[in-house]
N, CA, C and O atoms as a GROMACS GRO file, in nm:
protein
  472
    1MET      N    1   2.629  12.875  -5.513
    1MET     CA    2   2.555  12.892  -5.390
    1MET      C    3   2.523  12.757  -5.326
    1MET      O    4   2.541  12.740  -5.206
    2TRP      N    5   2.476  12.662  -5.407
    2TRP     CA    6   2.441  12.532  -5.352
    2TRP      C    7   2.564  12.461  -5.297
    2TRP      O    8   2.552  12.378  -5.206
    3LEU      N    9   2.682  12.492  -5.350
    3LEU     CA   10   2.806  12.431  -5.300
    3LEU      C   11   2.836  12.478  -5.158
    3LEU      O   12   2.882  12.398  -5.076
    4LEU      N   13   2.812  12.605  -5.129
    4LEU     CA   14   2.833  12.657  -4.993
    4LEU      C   15   2.736  12.593  -4.894
    4LEU      O   16   2.774  12.561  -4.781
    5ILE      N   17   2.613  12.576  -4.937
    5ILE     CA   18   2.514  12.513  -4.850
    5ILE      C   19   2.552  12.367  -4.824
    5ILE      O   20   2.544  12.320  -4.711
    6PHE      N   21   2.593  12.298  -4.928
    6PHE     CA   22   2.636  12.158  -4.913
    6PHE      C   23   2.757  12.148  -4.820
    6PHE      O   24   2.762  12.058  -4.737
    7GLN      N   25   2.854  12.238  -4.833
    7GLN     CA   26   2.972  12.237  -4.747
    7GLN      C   27   2.932  12.262  -4.602
    7GLN      O   28   2.983  12.197  -4.510
    8ARG      N   29   2.842  12.355  -4.581
    8ARG     CA   30   2.798  12.387  -4.444
    8ARG      C   31   2.726  12.268  -4.382
    8ARG      O   32   2.749  12.236  -4.265
    9ILE      N   33   2.639  12.203  -4.456
    9ILE     CA   34   2.567  12.085  -4.406
    9ILE      C   35   2.664  11.972  -4.376
    9ILE      O   36   2.653  11.906  -4.274
   10LEU      N   37   2.760  11.950  -4.465
   10LEU     CA   38   2.859  11.846  -4.444
   10LEU      C   39   2.945  11.876  -4.322
   10LEU      O   40   2.973  11.786  -4.241
   11PHE      N   41   2.986  12.001  -4.307
   11PHE     CA   42   3.067  12.041  -4.191
   11PHE      C   43   2.988  12.021  -4.061
   11PHE      O   44   3.043  11.969  -3.964
   12ASP      N   45   2.861  12.062  -4.058
   12ASP     CA   46   2.778  12.043  -3.939
   12ASP      C   47   2.759  11.896  -3.907
   12ASP      O   48   2.760  11.858  -3.790
   13ALA      N   49   2.742  11.813  -4.008
   13ALA     CA   50   2.725  11.669  -3.985
   13ALA      C   51   2.850  11.609  -3.924
   13ALA      O   52   2.842  11.527  -3.832
   14ILE      N   53   2.967  11.647  -3.974
   14ILE     CA   54   3.092  11.594  -3.920
   14ILE      C   55   3.114  11.641  -3.777
   14ILE      O   56   3.154  11.562  -3.691
   15VAL      N   57   3.087  11.768  -3.750
   15VAL     CA   58   3.102  11.821  -3.614
   15VAL      C   59   3.005  11.750  -3.519
   15VAL      O   60   3.042  11.715  -3.407
   16ASP      N   61   2.880  11.728  -3.564
   16ASP     CA   62   2.782  11.659  -3.480
   16ASP      C   63   2.824  11.516  -3.449
   16ASP      O   64   2.801  11.468  -3.339
   17ILE      N   65   2.884  11.449  -3.544
   17ILE     CA   66   2.929  11.312  -3.522
   17ILE      C   67   3.036  11.307  -3.413
   17ILE      O   68   3.034  11.217  -3.328
   18PHE      N   69   3.128  11.402  -3.415
   18PHE     CA   70   3.233  11.402  -3.313
   18PHE      C   71   3.187  11.461  -3.181
   18PHE      O   72   3.242  11.427  -3.076
   19TYR      N   73   3.087  11.550  -3.183
   19TYR     CA   74   3.035  11.610  -3.060
   19TYR      C   75   2.937  11.518  -2.988
   19TYR      O   76   2.918  11.532  -2.867
   20PHE      N   77   2.875  11.425  -3.060
   20PHE     CA   78   2.773  11.339  -3.002
   20PHE      C   79   2.820  11.263  -2.877
   20PHE      O   80   2.750  11.268  -2.776
   21PRO      N   81   2.935  11.194  -2.879
   21PRO     CA   82   2.975  11.122  -2.757
   21PRO      C   83   3.000  11.217  -2.639
   21PRO      O   84   2.971  11.183  -2.524
   22LEU      N   85   3.053  11.333  -2.668
   22LEU     CA   86   3.076  11.430  -2.560
   22LEU      C   87   2.943  11.473  -2.499
   22LEU      O   88   2.930  11.477  -2.376
   23TRP      N   89   2.845  11.504  -2.582
   23TRP     CA   90   2.715  11.544  -2.529
   23TRP      C   91   2.648  11.428  -2.456
   23TRP      O   92   2.588  11.447  -2.350
   24TRP      N   93   2.658  11.306  -2.512
   24TRP     CA   94   2.589  11.190  -2.455
   24TRP      C   95   2.634  11.164  -2.312
   24TRP      O   96   2.552  11.131  -2.226
   25TYR      N   97   2.764  11.180  -2.284
   25TYR     CA   98   2.816  11.149  -2.152
   25TYR      C   99   2.832  11.272  -2.064
   25TYR      O  100   2.891  11.261  -1.956
   26THR      N  101   2.783  11.388  -2.104
   26THR     CA  102   2.783  11.506  -2.016
   26THR      C  103   2.640  11.555  -1.998
   26THR      O  104   2.573  11.519  -1.901
   27GLY      N  105   2.593  11.636  -2.090
   27GLY     CA  106   2.457  11.690  -2.081
   27GLY      C  107   2.349  11.584  -2.092
   27GLY      O  108   2.245  11.593  -2.027
   28GLY      N  109   2.374  11.484  -2.175
   28GLY     CA  110   2.276  11.377  -2.192
   28GLY      C  111   2.260  11.293  -2.067
   28GLY      O  112   2.148  11.254  -2.032
   29VAL      N  113   2.370  11.266  -1.998
   29VAL     CA  114   2.363  11.189  -1.874
   29VAL      C  115   2.287  11.268  -1.768
   29VAL      O  116   2.205  11.211  -1.694
   30LEU      N  117   2.313  11.397  -1.760
   30LEU     CA  118   2.242  11.481  -1.663
   30LEU      C  119   2.093  11.483  -1.694
   30LEU      O  120   2.010  11.471  -1.603
   31HIS      N  121   2.058  11.498  -1.820
   31HIS     CA  122   1.917  11.497  -1.860
   31HIS      C  123   1.853  11.362  -1.829
   31HIS      O  124   1.741  11.356  -1.778
   32SER      N  125   1.922  11.254  -1.859
   32SER     CA  126   1.870  11.120  -1.834
   32SER      C  127   1.854  11.095  -1.683
   32SER      O  128   1.756  11.035  -1.641
   33PHE      N  129   1.950  11.142  -1.604
   33PHE     CA  130   1.941  11.124  -1.459
   33PHE      C  131   1.821  11.202  -1.403
   33PHE      O  132   1.748  11.151  -1.318
   34LYS      N  133   1.803  11.324  -1.450
   34LYS     CA  134   1.688  11.402  -1.403
   34LYS      C  135   1.557  11.334  -1.442
   34LYS      O  136   1.462  11.334  -1.364
   35TRP      N  137   1.552  11.276  -1.563
   35TRP     CA  138   1.432  11.207  -1.605
   35TRP      C  139   1.406  11.085  -1.517
   35TRP      O  140   1.292  11.060  -1.478
   36CYS      N  141   1.512  11.010  -1.486
   36CYS     CA  142   1.495  10.891  -1.401
   36CYS      C  143   1.450  10.929  -1.260
   36CYS      O  144   1.365  10.861  -1.202
   37VAL      N  145   1.505  11.036  -1.205
   37VAL     CA  146   1.462  11.081  -1.072
   37VAL      C  147   1.315  11.124  -1.077
   37VAL      O  148   1.238  11.090  -0.988
   38GLY      N  149   1.277  11.198  -1.181
   38GLY     CA  150   1.137  11.238  -1.195
   38GLY      C  151   1.045  11.118  -1.211
   38GLY      O  152   0.934  11.116  -1.157
   39PHE      N  153   1.090  11.018  -1.286
   39PHE     CA  154   1.012  10.896  -1.306
   39PHE      C  155   0.993  10.822  -1.173
   39PHE      O  156   0.885  10.772  -1.145
   40PHE      N  157   1.100  10.817  -1.092
   40PHE     CA  158   1.089  10.752  -0.961
   40PHE      C  159   0.996  10.831  -0.868
   40PHE      O  160   0.914  10.772  -0.798
   41LEU      N  161   1.009  10.963  -0.868
   41LEU     CA  162   0.922  11.044  -0.782
   41LEU      C  163   0.775  11.033  -0.824
   41LEU      O  164   0.686  11.038  -0.740
   42GLU      N  165   0.751  11.018  -0.954
   42GLU     CA  166   0.615  10.994  -1.002
   42GLU      C  167   0.562  10.862  -0.948
   42GLU      O  168   0.446  10.853  -0.905
   43GLY      N  169   0.645  10.760  -0.950
   43GLY     CA  170   0.605  10.630  -0.895
   43GLY      C  171   0.579  10.639  -0.746
   43GLY      O  172   0.485  10.578  -0.695
   44ASN      N  173   0.663  10.715  -0.675
   44ASN     CA  174   0.642  10.732  -0.531
   44ASN      C  175   0.512  10.805  -0.504
   44ASN      O  176   0.441  10.772  -0.409
   45GLN      N  177   0.481  10.904  -0.586
   45GLN     CA  178   0.357  10.978  -0.568
   45GLN      C  179   0.237  10.889  -0.602
   45GLN      O  180   0.133  10.899  -0.537
   46THR      N  181   0.250  10.805  -0.701
   46THR     CA  182   0.140  10.718  -0.740
   46THR      C  183   0.115  10.608  -0.636
   46THR      O  184   0.001  10.583  -0.598
   47LEU      N  185   0.222  10.544  -0.591
   47LEU     CA  186   0.207  10.432  -0.497
   47LEU      C  187   0.189  10.480  -0.352
   47LEU      O  188   0.114  10.418  -0.276
   48ALA      N  189   0.255  10.588  -0.314
   48ALA     CA  190   0.243  10.653  -0.184
   48ALA      C  191   0.252  10.558  -0.064
   48ALA      O  192   0.159  10.554   0.016
   49PRO      N  193   0.362  10.481  -0.050
   49PRO     CA  194   0.371  10.395   0.067
   49PRO      C  195   0.385  10.475   0.197
   49PRO      O  196   0.343  10.428   0.303
   50GLY      N  197   0.441  10.593   0.190
   50GLY     CA  198   0.454  10.676   0.310
   50GLY      C  199   0.319  10.719   0.365
   50GLY      O  200   0.301  10.728   0.487
   51LEU      N  201   0.225  10.745   0.277
   51LEU     CA  202   0.091  10.783   0.320
   51LEU      C  203   0.023  10.667   0.392
   51LEU      O  204  -0.046  10.687   0.492
   52TRP      N  205   0.041  10.545   0.341
   52TRP     CA  206  -0.017  10.428   0.405
   52TRP      C  207   0.049  10.403   0.541
   52TRP      O  208  -0.017  10.361   0.636
   53LEU      N  209   0.178  10.429   0.550
   53LEU     CA  210   0.248  10.412   0.678
   53LEU      C  211   0.204  10.519   0.778
   53LEU      O  212   0.190  10.490   0.897
   54LYS      N  213   0.183  10.640   0.730
   54LYS     CA  214   0.140  10.750   0.818
   54LYS      C  215   0.004  10.720   0.880
   54LYS      O  216  -0.019  10.754   0.996
   55ASN      N  217  -0.084  10.658   0.805
   55ASN     CA  218  -0.219  10.628   0.854
   55ASN      C  219  -0.234  10.484   0.902
   55ASN      O  220  -0.345  10.431   0.906
   56LEU      N  221  -0.124  10.421   0.938
   56LEU     CA  222  -0.127  10.279   0.976
   56LEU      C  223  -0.219  10.252   1.094
   56LEU      O  224  -0.291  10.152   1.095
   57PHE      N  225  -0.218  10.339   1.194
   57PHE     CA  226  -0.297  10.315   1.316
   57PHE      C  227  -0.429  10.392   1.318
   57PHE      O  228  -0.497  10.396   1.421
   58VAL      N  229  -0.464  10.454   1.207
   58VAL     CA  230  -0.592  10.526   1.200
   58VAL      C  231  -0.699  10.427   1.154
   58VAL      O  232  -0.684  10.362   1.051
   59PRO      N  233  -0.807  10.416   1.230
   59PRO     CA  234  -0.913  10.321   1.191
   59PRO      C  235  -0.983  10.365   1.062
   59PRO      O  236  -1.005  10.484   1.039
   60MET      N  237  -1.018  10.267   0.979
   60MET     CA  238  -1.087  10.296   0.854
   60MET      C  239  -1.237  10.311   0.881
   60MET      O  240  -1.293  10.244   0.968
   61TYR      N  241  -1.299  10.400   0.806
   61TYR     CA  242  -1.445  10.421   0.809
   61TYR      C  243  -1.497  10.456   0.948
   61TYR      O  244  -1.614  10.432   0.978
   62GLY      N  245  -1.412  10.511   1.033
   62GLY     CA  246  -1.456  10.552   1.166
   62GLY      C  247  -1.488  10.437   1.259
   62GLY      O  248  -1.562  10.455   1.356
   63GLN      N  249  -1.436  10.320   1.232
   63GLN     CA  250  -1.459  10.201   1.316
   63GLN      C  251  -1.358  10.203   1.431
   63GLN      O  252  -1.247  10.152   1.416
   64TYR      N  253  -1.396  10.262   1.544
   64TYR     CA  254  -1.304  10.277   1.656
   64TYR      C  255  -1.309  10.160   1.755
   64TYR      O  256  -1.242  10.165   1.858
   65ASP      N  257  -1.387  10.056   1.726
   65ASP     CA  258  -1.384   9.939   1.813
   65ASP      C  259  -1.259   9.857   1.783
   65ASP      O  260  -1.190   9.883   1.684
   66TRP      N  261  -1.229   9.759   1.866
   66TRP     CA  262  -1.102   9.686   1.852
   66TRP      C  263  -1.098   9.602   1.725
   66TRP      O  264  -0.990   9.584   1.668
   67GLN      N  265  -1.212   9.550   1.680
   67GLN     CA  266  -1.214   9.472   1.557
   67GLN      C  267  -1.183   9.562   1.436
   67GLN      O  268  -1.107   9.523   1.347
   68GLY      N  269  -1.242   9.679   1.433
   68GLY     CA  270  -1.216   9.773   1.324
   68GLY      C  271  -1.071   9.818   1.322
   68GLY      O  272  -1.013   9.834   1.215
   69ARG      N  273  -1.013   9.838   1.440
   69ARG     CA  274  -0.871   9.878   1.447
   69ARG      C  275  -0.779   9.767   1.396
   69ARG      O  276  -0.682   9.794   1.325
   70ILE      N  277  -0.809   9.643   1.432
   70ILE     CA  278  -0.725   9.531   1.388
   70ILE      C  279  -0.735   9.513   1.237
   70ILE      O  280  -0.634   9.497   1.169
   71ILE      N  281  -0.857   9.516   1.184
   71ILE     CA  282  -0.875   9.501   1.040
   71ILE      C  283  -0.808   9.616   0.966
   71ILE      O  284  -0.742   9.593   0.864
   72SER      N  285  -0.823   9.738   1.016
   72SER     CA  286  -0.761   9.855   0.952
   72SER      C  287  -0.609   9.843   0.954
   72SER      O  288  -0.543   9.870   0.854
   73PHE      N  289  -0.554   9.802   1.069
   73PHE     CA  290  -0.409   9.789   1.079
   73PHE      C  291  -0.358   9.683   0.982
   73PHE      O  292  -0.260   9.707   0.911
   74MET      N  293  -0.422   9.567   0.978
   74MET     CA  294  -0.376   9.460   0.890
   74MET      C  295  -0.388   9.500   0.743
   74MET      O  296  -0.297   9.475   0.664
   75MET      N  297  -0.498   9.562   0.706
   75MET     CA  298  -0.518   9.603   0.568
   75MET      C  299  -0.414   9.705   0.525
   75MET      O  300  -0.356   9.694   0.417
   76ARG      N  301  -0.389   9.804   0.609
   76ARG     CA  302  -0.291   9.907   0.575
   76ARG      C  303  -0.149   9.852   0.578
   76ARG      O  304  -0.064   9.896   0.499
   77PHE      N  305  -0.122   9.759   0.665
   77PHE     CA  306   0.012   9.700   0.670
   77PHE      C  307   0.040   9.620   0.543
   77PHE      O  308   0.149   9.628   0.487
   78VAL      N  309  -0.057   9.543   0.499
   78VAL     CA  310  -0.042   9.466   0.374
   78VAL      C  311  -0.026   9.562   0.255
   78VAL      O  312   0.057   9.540   0.168
   79GLN      N  313  -0.106   9.667   0.252
   79GLN     CA  314  -0.094   9.767   0.146
   79GLN      C  315   0.043   9.834   0.147
   79GLN      O  316   0.104   9.853   0.042
   80PHE      N  317   0.091   9.869   0.266
   80PHE     CA  318   0.223   9.932   0.278
   80PHE      C  319   0.333   9.838   0.227
   80PHE      O  320   0.421   9.881   0.153
   81CYS      N  321   0.328   9.712   0.265
   81CYS     CA  322   0.430   9.617   0.220
   81CYS      C  323   0.426   9.597   0.069
   81CYS      O  324   0.530   9.599   0.003
   82ALA      N  325   0.307   9.580   0.014
   82ALA     CA  326   0.294   9.558  -0.130
   82ALA      C  327   0.337   9.682  -0.209
   82ALA      O  328   0.405   9.669  -0.311
   83ARG      N  329   0.300   9.798  -0.163
   83ARG     CA  330   0.339   9.921  -0.233
   83ARG      C  331   0.488   9.949  -0.219
   83ARG      O  332   0.548  10.004  -0.311
   84SER      N  333   0.547   9.912  -0.107
   84SER     CA  334   0.692   9.929  -0.092
   84SER      C  335   0.768   9.836  -0.186
   84SER      O  336   0.867   9.877  -0.246
   85VAL      N  337   0.722   9.714  -0.201
   85VAL     CA  338   0.785   9.621  -0.295
   85VAL      C  339   0.769   9.673  -0.438
   85VAL      O  340   0.863   9.667  -0.518
   86ALA      N  341   0.652   9.724  -0.471
   86ALA     CA  342   0.630   9.780  -0.605
   86ALA      C  343   0.719   9.901  -0.629
   86ALA      O  344   0.769   9.920  -0.740
   87LEU      N  345   0.740   9.983  -0.526
   87LEU     CA  346   0.826  10.100  -0.540
   87LEU      C  347   0.973  10.059  -0.556
   87LEU      O  348   1.047  10.124  -0.630
   88ILE      N  349   1.015   9.955  -0.489
   88ILE     CA  350   1.151   9.904  -0.507
   88ILE      C  351   1.169   9.851  -0.650
   88ILE      O  352   1.272   9.874  -0.712
   89PHE      N  353   1.068   9.782  -0.701
   89PHE     CA  354   1.072   9.736  -0.840
   89PHE      C  355   1.079   9.855  -0.935
   89PHE      O  356   1.154   9.852  -1.033
   90TRP      N  357   1.002   9.960  -0.906
   90TRP     CA  358   1.003  10.082  -0.987
   90TRP      C  359   1.142  10.145  -0.986
   90TRP      O  360   1.190  10.193  -1.089
   91LEU      N  361   1.208  10.145  -0.870
   91LEU     CA  362   1.344  10.198  -0.859
   91LEU      C  363   1.441  10.115  -0.943
   91LEU      O  364   1.529  10.170  -1.009
   92LEU      N  365   1.426   9.984  -0.940
   92LEU     CA  366   1.512   9.898  -1.022
   92LEU      C  367   1.493   9.925  -1.170
   92LEU      O  368   1.590   9.924  -1.246
   93VAL      N  369   1.370   9.949  -1.212
   93VAL     CA  370   1.344   9.984  -1.352
   93VAL      C  371   1.414  10.115  -1.388
   93VAL      O  372   1.473  10.127  -1.495
   94CYS      N  373   1.408  10.212  -1.298
   94CYS     CA  374   1.475  10.341  -1.322
   94CYS      C  375   1.626  10.322  -1.336
   94CYS      O  376   1.687  10.380  -1.425
   95VAL      N  377   1.685  10.243  -1.249
   95VAL     CA  378   1.830  10.219  -1.253
   95VAL      C  379   1.868  10.146  -1.381
   95VAL      O  380   1.968  10.180  -1.444
   96VAL      N  381   1.790  10.046  -1.420
   96VAL     CA  382   1.819   9.971  -1.544
   96VAL      C  383   1.808  10.063  -1.666
   96VAL      O  384   1.891  10.054  -1.757
   97LEU      N  385   1.708  10.149  -1.669
   97LEU     CA  386   1.695  10.242  -1.781
   97LEU      C  387   1.815  10.338  -1.788
   97LEU      O  388   1.862  10.370  -1.897
   98PHE      N  389   1.863  10.383  -1.673
   98PHE     CA  390   1.978  10.472  -1.670
   98PHE      C  391   2.105  10.400  -1.716
   98PHE      O  392   2.186  10.457  -1.789
   99ILE      N  393   2.122  10.276  -1.676
   99ILE     CA  394   2.238  10.197  -1.720
   99ILE      C  395   2.231  10.171  -1.870
   99ILE      O  396   2.333  10.175  -1.939
  100ILE      N  397   2.111  10.144  -1.921
  100ILE     CA  398   2.096  10.126  -2.066
  100ILE      C  399   2.136  10.253  -2.138
  100ILE      O  400   2.200  10.247  -2.243
  101TRP      N  401   2.098  10.368  -2.084
  101TRP     CA  402   2.137  10.496  -2.144
  101TRP      C  403   2.289  10.508  -2.151
  101TRP      O  404   2.344  10.552  -2.251
  102LEU      N  405   2.356  10.468  -2.045
  102LEU     CA  406   2.502  10.478  -2.042
  102LEU      C  407   2.569  10.381  -2.139
  102LEU      O  408   2.670  10.415  -2.200
  103LEU      N  409   2.514  10.262  -2.152
  103LEU     CA  410   2.580  10.158  -2.231
  103LEU      C  411   2.540  10.156  -2.379
  103LEU      O  412   2.607  10.092  -2.460
  104LEU      N  413   2.434  10.224  -2.414
  104LEU     CA  414   2.383  10.217  -2.551
  104LEU      C  415   2.486  10.258  -2.657
  104LEU      O  416   2.501  10.184  -2.755
  105PRO      N  417   2.557  10.370  -2.644
  105PRO     CA  418   2.655  10.404  -2.748
  105PRO      C  419   2.769  10.303  -2.757
  105PRO      O  420   2.820  10.276  -2.866
  106VAL      N  421   2.809  10.248  -2.644
  106VAL     CA  422   2.917  10.149  -2.645
  106VAL      C  423   2.873  10.022  -2.718
  106VAL      O  424   2.950   9.966  -2.795
  107VAL      N  425   2.751   9.979  -2.694
  107VAL     CA  426   2.700   9.859  -2.759
  107VAL      C  427   2.684   9.881  -2.910
  107VAL      O  428   2.717   9.794  -2.989
  108VAL      N  429   2.634   9.997  -2.949
  108VAL     CA  430   2.618  10.027  -3.091
  108VAL      C  431   2.754  10.037  -3.159
  108VAL      O  432   2.772   9.983  -3.268
  109ALA      N  433   2.850  10.104  -3.096
  109ALA     CA  434   2.985  10.115  -3.154
  109ALA      C  435   3.049   9.976  -3.166
  109ALA      O  436   3.114   9.946  -3.266
  110ASN      N  437   3.031   9.893  -3.064
  110ASN     CA  438   3.084   9.757  -3.069
  110ASN      C  439   3.020   9.679  -3.184
  110ASN      O  440   3.088   9.602  -3.252
  111GLY      N  441   2.890   9.698  -3.205
  111GLY     CA  442   2.822   9.629  -3.315
  111GLY      C  443   2.877   9.674  -3.451
  111GLY      O  444   2.897   9.590  -3.539
  112PHE      N  445   2.901   9.804  -3.468
  112PHE     CA  446   2.958   9.852  -3.592
  112PHE      C  447   3.098   9.798  -3.613
  112PHE      O  448   3.134   9.759  -3.724
  113ILE      N  449   3.179   9.796  -3.507
  113ILE     CA  450   3.315   9.745  -3.520
  113ILE      C  451   3.314   9.597  -3.557
  113ILE      O  452   3.389   9.555  -3.645
  114MET      N  453   3.230   9.519  -3.492
  114MET     CA  454   3.221   9.376  -3.524
  114MET      C  455   3.168   9.354  -3.665
  114MET      O  456   3.207   9.257  -3.731
  115LEU      N  457   3.080   9.442  -3.712
  115LEU     CA  458   3.026   9.429  -3.846
  115LEU      C  459   3.134   9.451  -3.950
  115LEU      O  460   3.140   9.378  -4.049
  116PHE      N  461   3.219   9.549  -3.928
  116PHE     CA  462   3.321   9.583  -4.027
  116PHE      C  463   3.446   9.497  -4.014
  116PHE      O  464   3.524   9.490  -4.109
  117ILE      N  465   3.468   9.433  -3.899
  117ILE     CA  466   3.586   9.346  -3.884
  117ILE      C  467   3.565   9.216  -3.959
  117ILE      O  468   3.659   9.165  -4.020
  118LYS      N  469   3.446   9.161  -3.958
  118LYS     CA  470   3.420   9.031  -4.021
  118LYS      C  471   3.426   9.044  -4.167
  118LYS      O  472   3.406   8.945  -4.238
   0.00000   0.00000   0.00000
């Protein structure tokens, strides 16, 4: 009985080893891409540069005089620029993480090959 269980476990391990690259570059890439898009949308929701742009000309704290409008415009413009730069950085992080996902098996396989060649 234990021999059948051992054979089944060994067979599953061998199949998983050969199926892994196929899964990594099909379903795994799709899962990773969806995660990266969700991560970027989370950053967009957190930083919300569009909201700051939408309210660019709305005076803060009900200050409708010209000084309040100028201060509100400048403050929101600086916030919009800083949050847009932060969101671009967030996008670059997402792209780098996705590229790492794509290259990780190749780098590991290359490391194993170099280890056994020497």
